[in-house]
C-alpha positions as CSV (number, residue, x, y, z in Angstrom):
1,X,-95.1,-10.1,-4.0
2,X,-95.2,-10.6,-0.6
3,X,-97.6,-13.1,-1.4
4,X,-95.3,-14.7,-3.6
5,X,-92.1,-14.3,-1.2
6,X,-94.4,-15.7,1.1
7,X,-95.1,-19.1,-0.6
8,X,-91.5,-20.2,-1.5
9,X,-90.5,-19.7,1.9
10,X,-93.3,-22.1,3.2
11,X,-93.2,-24.2,0.2
12,X,-89.3,-24.4,1.2
13,X,-90.3,-25.3,5.2
14,X,-93.2,-27.4,4.4
15,X,-93.2,-31.2,3.6
16,X,-90.2,-32.0,6.1
17,X,-91.5,-34.2,8.8
18,X,-91.5,-34.1,12.0
19,X,-87.8,-36.0,13.5
20,X,-86.2,-34.3,11.1
21,X,-87.1,-31.0,12.9
22,X,-86.4,-32.2,16.3
23,X,-83.1,-33.3,14.9
24,X,-82.6,-29.6,14.2
25,X,-83.6,-29.1,17.0
26,X,-80.9,-30.9,18.8
27,X,-78.2,-29.9,16.9
28,X,-79.1,-26.1,17.6
29,X,-79.6,-26.8,21.2
30,X,-76.4,-28.4,20.9
31,X,-74.4,-25.7,18.7
32,X,-75.6,-23.2,20.9
33,X,-74.0,-24.2,23.6
34,X,-70.4,-24.2,21.8
35,X,-68.4,-22.1,24.2
36,X,-65.1,-23.8,24.9
37,X,-63.9,-23.8,21.2
38,X,-64.3,-20.7,19.9
39,X,-62.0,-19.7,22.7
40,X,-59.8,-22.6,23.8
41,X,-56.5,-20.2,22.1
42,X,-57.6,-17.4,24.4
43,X,-58.1,-20.0,27.4
44,X,-55.5,-21.5,26.7
45,X,-53.0,-18.8,26.3
46,X,-54.3,-16.4,29.1
47,X,-55.4,-18.7,31.3
48,X,-52.8,-20.8,31.4
49,X,-50.2,-19.7,30.4
50,X,-49.4,-21.7,27.2
51,X,-47.4,-20.5,24.5
52,X,-48.6,-19.8,21.1
53,X,-46.8,-22.6,19.2
54,X,-47.8,-25.5,22.3
55,X,-51.5,-24.1,20.9
56,X,-51.2,-24.3,17.7
57,X,-49.9,-28.3,18.7
58,X,-52.4,-28.7,21.3
59,X,-54.9,-27.7,18.1
60,X,-54.0,-29.4,15.9
61,X,-54.1,-32.7,18.3
62,X,-57.7,-31.5,18.8
63,X,-58.1,-31.2,14.6
64,X,-56.6,-35.2,14.4
65,X,-59.3,-36.5,17.9
66,X,-61.5,-34.8,15.2
67,X,-61.1,-37.0,12.1
68,X,-60.7,-39.7,14.0
69,X,-64.2,-38.9,16.6
70,X,-65.9,-38.2,12.7
71,X,-65.0,-41.6,11.5
72,X,-65.9,-43.3,15.0
73,X,-69.3,-42.1,15.2
74,X,-70.2,-43.4,11.9
75,X,-69.0,-46.7,12.5
76,X,-71.2,-46.4,15.4
77,X,-74.1,-45.0,13.8
78,X,-73.9,-48.7,11.3
79,X,-73.0,-51.2,14.4
80,X,-75.5,-49.4,17.4
81,X,-77.6,-47.4,16.0
82,X,-77.1,-43.1,14.8
83,X,-79.1,-42.5,17.6
84,X,-77.8,-44.0,20.7
85,X,-74.3,-43.0,19.1
86,X,-75.2,-38.8,19.4
87,X,-77.1,-39.5,22.8
88,X,-73.6,-42.2,23.8
89,X,-71.7,-38.3,22.1
90,X,-73.8,-35.7,23.5
91,X,-73.0,-37.4,27.5
92,X,-69.6,-38.0,27.0
93,X,-69.2,-34.3,26.0
94,X,-70.1,-33.0,28.5
95,X,-67.9,-35.0,30.7
96,X,-65.0,-34.9,28.5
97,X,-65.2,-30.7,28.9
98,X,-65.6,-30.3,32.2
99,X,-63.0,-33.2,32.3
100,X,-60.7,-30.5,30.2
101,X,-61.6,-27.6,32.4
102,X,-60.0,-29.2,35.3
103,X,-56.8,-29.3,33.8
104,X,-53.2,-28.0,34.5
105,X,-50.7,-29.5,33.6
106,X,-49.8,-29.8,29.8
107,X,-49.6,-33.4,29.7
108,X,-53.8,-32.9,31.0
109,X,-54.8,-30.8,28.6
110,X,-53.5,-32.4,25.3
111,X,-54.7,-35.8,26.4
112,X,-58.3,-34.1,27.6
113,X,-58.3,-32.0,25.4
114,X,-57.7,-34.5,22.0
115,X,-60.5,-37.3,24.2
116,X,-62.7,-34.4,24.5
117,X,-63.1,-34.0,20.0
118,X,-62.9,-37.2,19.4
119,X,-66.2,-37.3,21.4
120,X,-67.3,-34.8,20.2
121,X,-67.0,-35.1,16.6
122,X,-68.0,-38.0,17.0
123,X,-72.1,-36.5,17.3
124,X,-71.7,-35.0,13.5
125,X,-71.8,-38.2,11.7
126,X,-74.8,-39.3,13.2
127,X,-77.0,-37.0,13.7
128,X,-76.4,-36.9,9.1
129,X,-76.9,-40.2,9.6
130,X,-80.1,-39.9,11.5
131,X,-81.5,-37.1,8.9
132,X,-80.6,-39.9,5.7
133,X,-82.7,-42.0,7.4
134,X,-85.3,-40.5,8.0
135,X,-86.0,-38.5,5.1
136,X,-87.1,-39.6,1.3
137,X,-84.7,-39.0,-1.4
138,X,-86.3,-36.6,-2.6
139,X,-86.3,-34.1,0.6
140,X,-82.7,-35.1,1.2
141,X,-81.4,-32.3,0.1
142,X,-83.6,-29.8,2.3
143,X,-83.1,-31.6,5.1
144,X,-79.7,-31.3,5.4
145,X,-80.3,-27.6,4.4
146,X,-81.8,-27.5,7.5
147,X,-79.5,-28.9,9.9
148,X,-77.3,-26.2,8.6
149,X,-80.0,-23.7,9.3
150,X,-80.1,-24.8,13.3
151,X,-76.3,-24.9,13.3
152,X,-75.7,-21.6,11.7
153,X,-78.6,-20.0,14.4
154,X,-76.5,-22.2,17.0
155,X,-72.7,-21.7,16.1
156,X,-74.4,-17.7,15.7
157,X,-75.7,-17.6,19.8
158,X,-72.9,-19.5,21.0
159,X,-69.7,-17.6,21.2
160,X,-71.2,-15.0,22.4
161,X,-73.3,-15.5,24.6
162,X,-69.3,-17.4,25.5
163,X,-67.8,-14.2,25.5
164,X,-70.2,-12.9,27.9
165,X,-69.4,-15.7,30.3
166,X,-65.5,-15.4,30.1
167,X,-65.3,-12.3,31.0
168,X,-66.6,-13.5,34.3
169,X,-64.2,-17.1,34.4
170,X,-63.4,-19.7,31.8
171,X,-64.5,-22.2,33.8
172,X,-68.0,-21.4,32.9
173,X,-66.7,-22.3,29.3
174,X,-66.6,-25.5,30.2
175,X,-69.4,-26.1,32.2
176,X,-72.0,-23.4,29.9
177,X,-71.1,-26.5,27.5
178,X,-71.2,-29.3,29.2
179,X,-74.7,-28.6,30.2
180,X,-76.1,-28.0,26.6
181,X,-73.9,-30.9,25.2
182,X,-76.4,-33.2,28.3
183,X,-79.5,-31.1,27.3
184,X,-79.8,-32.2,23.6
185,X,-78.9,-36.0,24.3
186,X,-82.2,-35.2,26.6
187,X,-84.3,-34.0,23.9
188,X,-82.8,-37.1,21.6
189,X,-84.0,-39.5,24.5
190,X,-87.2,-37.9,25.1
191,X,-87.9,-37.1,21.4
192,X,-87.4,-40.4,19.8
193,X,-88.4,-42.7,23.2
194,X,-89.4,-46.0,21.0
195,X,-87.3,-44.9,17.8
196,X,-85.4,-48.0,16.2
197,X,-82.3,-46.7,17.6
198,X,-80.1,-49.0,14.7
199,X,-80.3,-46.7,11.9
200,X,-81.7,-49.5,8.8
201,X,-84.1,-51.9,9.0
202,X,-84.1,-56.1,8.5
203,X,-85.5,-55.2,4.7
204,X,-82.7,-52.3,3.9
205,X,-79.8,-54.5,5.3
206,X,-81.1,-57.7,3.6
207,X,-82.2,-55.4,0.6
208,X,-78.9,-53.8,0.3
209,X,-75.0,-54.7,-1.3
210,X,-73.1,-54.1,1.9
211,X,-70.4,-51.6,0.5
212,X,-67.1,-50.2,2.0
213,X,-67.1,-46.6,1.4
214,X,-62.7,-46.7,1.0
215,X,-63.5,-49.4,-1.5
216,X,-66.0,-47.6,-3.5
217,X,-64.1,-45.2,-6.5
218,X,-66.1,-42.5,-7.1
219,X,-67.5,-42.1,-3.4
220,X,-63.4,-41.6,-3.4
221,X,-63.5,-39.5,-6.1
222,X,-66.2,-37.4,-3.9
223,X,-64.4,-37.0,-1.5
224,X,-61.1,-35.8,-2.8
225,X,-62.9,-32.8,-4.1
226,X,-64.4,-32.5,-0.6
227,X,-61.0,-32.4,0.6
228,X,-60.2,-29.5,-1.7
229,X,-63.4,-27.7,-1.8
230,X,-63.1,-28.0,1.8
231,X,-59.5,-26.0,1.7
232,X,-59.9,-23.4,0.0
233,X,-63.0,-22.9,2.2
234,X,-61.4,-22.8,5.6
235,X,-59.1,-20.0,4.6
236,X,-62.4,-18.1,5.0
237,X,-61.9,-18.4,8.8
238,X,-57.3,-17.8,8.9
239,X,-56.1,-16.3,5.8
240,X,-59.4,-14.1,5.1
241,X,-59.8,-12.2,8.7
242,X,-55.6,-11.7,7.7
243,X,-56.6,-9.9,4.2
244,X,-59.3,-7.7,5.2
245,X,-57.4,-6.1,8.0
246,X,-54.1,-6.1,6.3
247,X,-55.2,-5.5,2.7
248,X,-58.0,-3.0,2.4
249,X,-57.2,-1.6,6.1
250,X,-61.0,-2.2,8.1
251,X,-60.9,-2.2,11.7
252,X,-62.5,-5.7,13.9
253,X,-66.0,-4.3,13.6
254,X,-66.7,-4.1,9.7
255,X,-64.5,-7.7,9.8
256,X,-67.6,-8.9,12.1
257,X,-70.0,-7.4,9.8
258,X,-69.1,-8.9,6.6
259,X,-68.8,-12.2,8.5
260,X,-72.4,-11.8,9.8
261,X,-73.1,-11.2,6.3
262,X,-72.1,-15.0,5.8
263,X,-74.6,-15.8,8.5
264,X,-77.4,-13.8,7.6
265,X,-77.8,-14.6,3.7
266,X,-77.9,-18.1,4.8
267,X,-80.3,-17.7,7.4
268,X,-82.6,-16.0,4.0
269,X,-82.4,-18.0,1.4
270,X,-80.0,-21.2,1.9
271,X,-83.2,-23.1,2.6
272,X,-85.5,-21.7,-0.8
273,X,-82.6,-21.6,-3.0
274,X,-81.9,-25.5,-2.1
275,X,-85.7,-25.9,-2.8
276,X,-85.3,-24.1,-6.4
277,X,-82.2,-26.4,-7.0
278,X,-84.5,-29.8,-6.5
279,X,-84.9,-30.8,-9.6
280,X,-81.1,-30.7,-10.7
281,X,-78.5,-32.5,-11.5
282,X,-76.3,-32.5,-7.9
283,X,-73.0,-32.8,-8.9
284,X,-73.3,-30.2,-11.5
285,X,-74.4,-28.0,-8.8
286,X,-71.6,-29.2,-6.3
287,X,-69.4,-28.2,-9.3
288,X,-70.7,-24.7,-9.9
289,X,-70.7,-24.1,-6.1
290,X,-67.7,-24.9,-5.8
291,X,-66.8,-22.4,-8.6
292,X,-68.8,-19.7,-6.6
293,X,-66.6,-20.4,-3.1
294,X,-62.9,-19.9,-4.9
295,X,-64.9,-17.0,-6.9
296,X,-65.9,-15.4,-4.4
297,X,-62.2,-15.0,-2.9
298,X,-60.3,-14.8,-6.7
299,X,-62.1,-11.8,-6.7
300,X,-61.2,-9.8,-3.3
301,X,-57.6,-8.7,-4.9
302,X,-59.4,-6.6,-8.0
303,X,-61.8,-4.5,-5.9
304,X,-61.6,-2.1,-2.8
305,X,-64.5,-0.6,-0.5
306,X,-66.6,-2.3,1.6
307,X,-69.0,-2.9,-0.6
308,X,-66.9,-4.4,-3.0
309,X,-65.9,-7.0,-0.6
310,X,-69.3,-7.5,0.1
311,X,-70.3,-8.4,-2.5
312,X,-66.9,-10.9,-2.9
313,X,-68.8,-12.7,0.8
314,X,-72.4,-13.0,-1.0
315,X,-70.5,-15.0,-3.6
316,X,-69.1,-17.4,-2.1
317,X,-71.6,-17.9,1.0
318,X,-74.2,-18.8,-2.9
319,X,-71.7,-21.6,-3.4
320,X,-71.5,-22.5,-0.4
321,X,-75.3,-22.5,-0.1
322,X,-75.0,-25.2,-2.8
323,X,-72.2,-27.0,-2.1
324,X,-72.3,-27.9,1.1
325,X,-76.4,-29.3,1.2
326,X,-76.1,-30.8,-1.2
327,X,-72.6,-33.2,-1.4
328,X,-73.8,-34.0,2.0
329,X,-77.8,-34.8,0.0
330,X,-75.2,-36.5,-2.2
331,X,-73.2,-39.2,0.4
332,X,-76.6,-40.1,1.8
333,X,-78.5,-41.1,-2.2
334,X,-75.2,-42.5,-2.4
335,X,-74.6,-44.6,0.9
336,X,-76.3,-48.9,1.2
337,X,-78.4,-48.4,4.3
338,X,-76.0,-50.3,6.1
339,X,-72.5,-48.3,5.1
340,X,-74.8,-45.2,5.6
341,X,-72.5,-44.2,8.8
342,X,-69.7,-44.9,7.8
343,X,-69.9,-43.0,4.4
344,X,-71.1,-40.1,6.9
345,X,-68.1,-40.6,8.9
346,X,-66.2,-40.4,5.6
347,X,-67.7,-37.3,4.3
348,X,-66.5,-35.5,8.0
349,X,-63.0,-37.0,8.2
350,X,-61.9,-35.1,5.1
351,X,-63.7,-31.4,6.4
352,X,-62.0,-32.4,9.8
353,X,-58.0,-33.3,7.6
354,X,-58.5,-30.5,5.8
355,X,-59.4,-28.5,8.7
356,X,-55.4,-30.1,9.4
357,X,-54.4,-28.8,6.9
358,X,-56.0,-26.1,4.7
359,X,-55.0,-23.3,7.9
360,X,-50.7,-23.9,8.0
361,X,-50.6,-24.1,3.5
362,X,-53.0,-20.9,2.9
363,X,-50.7,-19.1,6.0
364,X,-47.8,-20.1,4.1
365,X,-49.1,-19.3,0.1
366,X,-50.2,-16.3,2.2
367,X,-46.7,-15.0,4.5
368,X,-44.7,-17.0,1.6
369,X,-45.1,-15.7,-1.8
370,X,-48.4,-12.7,-1.8
371,X,-51.7,-13.2,-1.2
372,X,-53.2,-12.7,-4.3
373,X,-51.2,-16.2,-4.9
374,X,-53.5,-17.8,-2.8
375,X,-56.4,-15.8,-4.4
376,X,-55.9,-16.8,-7.6
377,X,-54.1,-20.0,-7.2
378,X,-57.4,-20.8,-5.0
379,X,-59.9,-19.3,-8.7
380,X,-57.3,-21.8,-10.8
381,X,-58.9,-24.2,-7.9
382,X,-62.7,-23.4,-8.3
383,X,-62.3,-23.8,-12.7
384,X,-60.8,-27.5,-12.1
385,X,-63.4,-28.4,-9.2
386,X,-66.1,-27.3,-11.1
387,X,-64.9,-29.4,-14.3
388,X,-64.1,-32.1,-12.0
389,X,-67.5,-31.7,-10.4
390,X,-68.6,-32.3,-14.3
391,X,-66.7,-34.9,-14.6
392,X,-67.5,-37.4,-11.8
393,X,-71.7,-37.7,-12.6
394,X,-71.5,-40.7,-15.0
395,X,-69.7,-42.9,-12.2
396,X,-71.9,-41.2,-9.3
397,X,-74.8,-41.4,-10.2
398,X,-77.5,-42.3,-7.1
399,X,-77.6,-46.4,-6.1
400,X,-81.7,-45.3,-4.8
401,X,-82.6,-47.3,-1.4
402,X,-85.5,-49.4,-2.2
403,X,-86.4,-50.1,1.5
404,X,-86.1,-47.5,3.8
405,X,-87.7,-47.2,8.0
406,X,-90.8,-45.5,8.5
407,X,-89.9,-42.3,9.8
């Protein structure tokens, strides 16, 4: 039994090219330095004395900047290369967060937060474009699962370290964020020295038909599914903690443990799960994962107790593990080599768009109608997303690239 388990993990992590591990390492370092964003609301309210209402407006401005940065990062990846875009984003993010920490006026903080979000969010589509460029088609789902693994491990480390630094001074958060951005940029420079920074090779450019993601109707329809699913998923960061506290009466330590369960399941099982499902249709699995994500939330009003809630967390976590890497792989397969960055930018921007409106919409339904209405409504949405994903399978046949630059 233990040998079979060991072989499953060895197969899941084996065969991935070294550059994929290197890119994931860069993302791990970058995400481990995510110190400002988790504490920015506390920083603005406690250290700068800004009211809660104004803090909300600054965070909304940060979300708008993230949308712009996501598409800008994709556009730059197609123009100057994904690796160069990553370097510019990482180096620029370090300076942007330092400048943000030095601002004292409301106007200065708002402008600096907006600029920092634009620059920092440009990294994500560029990193995804590099992963899509390097990974063979049959390994793309696992490549993006590996990238997600790096993100989750990094995000577990960053806020924990930030909490200790914030006790001394909030300025250390900005210094730490900047330092890890620059360290990640250094890894890109050294690790990919001599690599092609322009993304697609000339042969791939000639072989592909240049296509705008905005005019690719099946792709736009998939992005509507992405936005809808992300709107449900982002309730996990807004209304779910409220419901854990008000609906179940859980303390903060129990709530933290339940969220830690989500991260633990991803670290332990996502790579194996994606490896086991590689031969199945992408859209079918995205539909199933969307349903499970929403179903896990819809189950919450039907029971009580920590064990029952842990079951609901497990259900939506398995939905998350299916949808997130497979959506990235589906976008990578659809995108022409000469438009890969813009496709990834559109994909990343869809999540940023959902983050702008989903928390406000979810909390409004939660407070104005009822929590149960929100959860059951998300359950209905899950069924619709499953049906929509199945209906999109025909129009959204992956466009395979005959020419791929060497890894």
